[in-house]
C-alpha positions in Angstrom: 16.7 73.2 -287.3 14.8 76.9 -286.7 16.9 80.0 -285.9 15.4 80.1 -282.7 16.6 76.9 -281.5 19.8 77.4 -283.2 20.3 80.6 -281.0 19.2 78.4 -277.7 21.8 76.3 -278.6 24.5 78.8 -278.7 23.5 80.6 -275.6 24.0 77.2 -273.8 27.3 76.7 -275.3 28.2 80.1 -274.1 27.0 79.4 -270.4 28.7 76.0 -270.4 32.0 77.6 -271.8 31.7 80.2 -269.3 31.4 78.0 -266.5 34.2 75.6 -267.8 36.6 78.9 -267.5 35.3 79.9 -263.9 37.1 76.3 -262.8 39.2 77.1 -259.7 42.8 76.9 -260.6 45.0 74.7 -258.4 47.6 76.7 -256.4 51.1 76.6 -257.0 52.5 75.4 -253.7 56.3 75.0 -254.9 57.6 77.9 -253.0 55.7 76.6 -249.6 57.2 73.1 -250.5 60.5 74.8 -250.6 60.1 76.5 -247.1 57.8 75.0 -245.1 57.3 76.5 -242.1 56.5 75.2 -238.3 56.0 78.9 -236.8 53.6 81.8 -238.0 53.8 85.2 -236.4 50.5 87.2 -237.4 50.4 90.8 -237.5 47.4 93.1 -236.8 45.7 93.5 -240.1 45.6 96.6 -242.2 42.2 97.8 -241.6 40.7 99.2 -244.8 37.1 99.2 -243.4 35.2 101.8 -241.6 35.0 99.7 -238.6 37.9 100.9 -236.1 37.1 97.5 -234.1 37.3 95.5 -236.7 41.4 95.1 -236.5 41.9 93.6 -233.2 38.3 91.5 -233.2 39.4 89.9 -236.4 43.2 89.3 -234.8 41.6 87.5 -232.1 40.1 84.7 -234.4 43.0 83.8 -236.3 45.2 81.9 -233.6 42.8 78.8 -233.5 42.0 78.0 -237.3 45.9 78.4 -237.4 46.8 76.2 -234.9 44.2 73.6 -236.0 46.0 73.1 -239.3 48.8 72.4 -237.1 51.1 75.3 -236.8 52.5 77.1 -233.8 51.2 80.4 -233.8 52.7 83.2 -231.8 50.5 84.9 -229.2 48.8 87.7 -231.0 48.6 90.0 -228.1 52.1 89.7 -227.0 53.3 90.1 -230.2 51.3 93.4 -230.9 52.5 94.8 -227.4 56.4 94.1 -228.5 55.7 96.0 -231.8 54.1 99.0 -230.3 57.0 99.0 -227.5 59.6 99.0 -230.3 58.1 102.3 -231.9 55.5 100.7 -233.9 51.9 101.6 -232.8 50.4 101.0 -236.1 49.4 97.8 -238.1 50.9 100.0 -241.4 54.5 100.5 -239.4 54.2 97.0 -238.5 53.6 95.8 -241.7 56.9 97.8 -243.1 59.2 95.9 -240.9 61.5 93.4 -243.0 60.4 89.6 -242.7 64.3 89.1 -241.9 64.0 91.4 -239.1 61.2 89.6 -237.8 62.7 86.3 -237.8 65.9 88.0 -235.8 63.9 89.3 -233.0 61.3 86.2 -232.8 62.4 83.4 -234.7 59.2 83.0 -236.5 59.4 81.0 -239.8 56.9 82.7 -241.5 54.8 85.7 -241.2 50.8 86.4 -242.0 50.1 89.4 -243.6 46.4 90.4 -243.0 44.3 93.1 -245.0 40.6 93.6 -243.9 38.7 95.4 -246.7 35.5 94.9 -245.3 33.9 94.7 -241.5 31.0 95.1 -240.0 27.1 95.3 -240.5 24.9 97.3 -242.9 21.4 97.8 -241.8 18.4 98.5 -244.2 15.0 98.9 -243.4 13.8 95.2 -242.8 17.5 93.5 -242.5 20.8 93.5 -241.9 24.2 92.2 -243.5 27.0 91.4 -241.5 30.4 91.3 -244.0 33.9 90.4 -243.5 36.4 90.5 -246.4 39.9 89.3 -245.9 42.9 88.4 -247.8 46.2 87.1 -246.7 49.7 86.7 -247.4 52.2 84.0 -245.7 55.7 85.2 -246.3 58.9 83.3 -245.3 61.0 85.1 -242.8 64.5 84.3 -244.2 63.7 84.3 -248.0 61.0 86.7 -247.9 59.0 84.8 -250.7 55.1 84.6 -250.5 54.5 80.8 -249.4 50.5 81.2 -249.6 48.1 83.8 -250.2 44.3 84.0 -250.3 41.2 86.0 -250.0 37.9 85.7 -248.3 34.0 87.1 -248.3 31.8 85.8 -245.5 28.3 87.2 -244.7 25.3 86.7 -242.6 22.1 88.0 -243.3 19.4 88.8 -240.7 16.1 89.7 -243.0 12.6 89.8 -242.1 10.4 87.5 -244.3 7.5 86.9 -241.6 5.1 88.5 -244.1 4.2 91.2 -241.6 6.1 94.2 -242.6 5.6 96.4 -239.0 7.0 93.0 -237.1 9.7 92.6 -239.4 10.8 96.5 -239.0 10.5 96.2 -235.2 12.5 93.0 -235.4 15.2 94.4 -237.7 15.2 97.5 -235.3 15.8 95.2 -232.0 18.6 93.6 -234.3 20.2 97.0 -234.8 20.1 97.8 -231.0 21.8 94.2 -230.1 24.4 94.6 -232.5 25.2 98.1 -231.3 26.0 96.7 -228.0 27.9 93.6 -229.5 30.0 92.7 -232.2 28.5 90.2 -235.0 31.7 90.7 -237.1 33.6 88.6 -234.8 31.6 85.7 -235.5 31.2 86.1 -239.3 35.2 86.4 -238.9 35.8 82.7 -238.2 33.1 81.8 -241.2 35.7 84.1 -243.1 38.6 82.2 -241.5 37.1 79.1 -242.6 37.2 80.1 -246.3 40.7 81.9 -246.1 42.5 78.9 -245.0 40.1 75.8 -246.3 38.9 76.7 -249.6 39.8 73.7 -251.8 42.5 73.9 -254.0 44.0 76.7 -252.6 43.9 75.6 -248.7 46.7 76.4 -246.6 48.2 73.0 -246.4 48.6 71.0 -243.1 51.5 71.9 -240.8 54.1 69.7 -239.4 52.5 69.8 -235.8 49.2 68.2 -237.2 51.3 65.7 -239.0 53.5 64.7 -236.2 50.0 64.1 -234.3 48.9 61.7 -236.8 52.1 60.0 -237.0 51.8 59.4 -233.5 48.9 57.5 -233.8 
């Protein structure tokens, strides 16, 4: 066996070893099984992005995927207004409220704390990339235990590839104008939620309302 062949085999072995180490580890659902929630209250996310509109644009996309997984989700607009009327005008102040206090006031079984790390579009000469990056923790309101946590990054690219540089520049400029009048991050948030709640081996478990529907059938 030549030295070159040996080095190639060693390199291949290293790649295979790294791939094996990258295998996703199954989530530990022990705490979730101890306190399986029926209802979830979602607080406005902590917004670490530069897009002010990201907070409530993202928040408006959370209810549906949670409900589809079988949970009762408190109306996010009602909860937001309730918190503000009780002297908590910002997401940071809302997140600082003890989970037990949230249970006392609303009766929610669990509260979902979300952090918005990236939100919005970046423009380059011939294209646009819209990114939404989030992380979340689901906390039991009575024990304070973390029942589940996850993170996701969703991106949508609009890149010119016609081969005509002038045409691609014009198309990119049009996309930028359209995006300035709309919020492309809203749609990408839905993609992020599909990842956040549905990643295999780390997904948010099915809730009791969905299980009840299946049992009726």
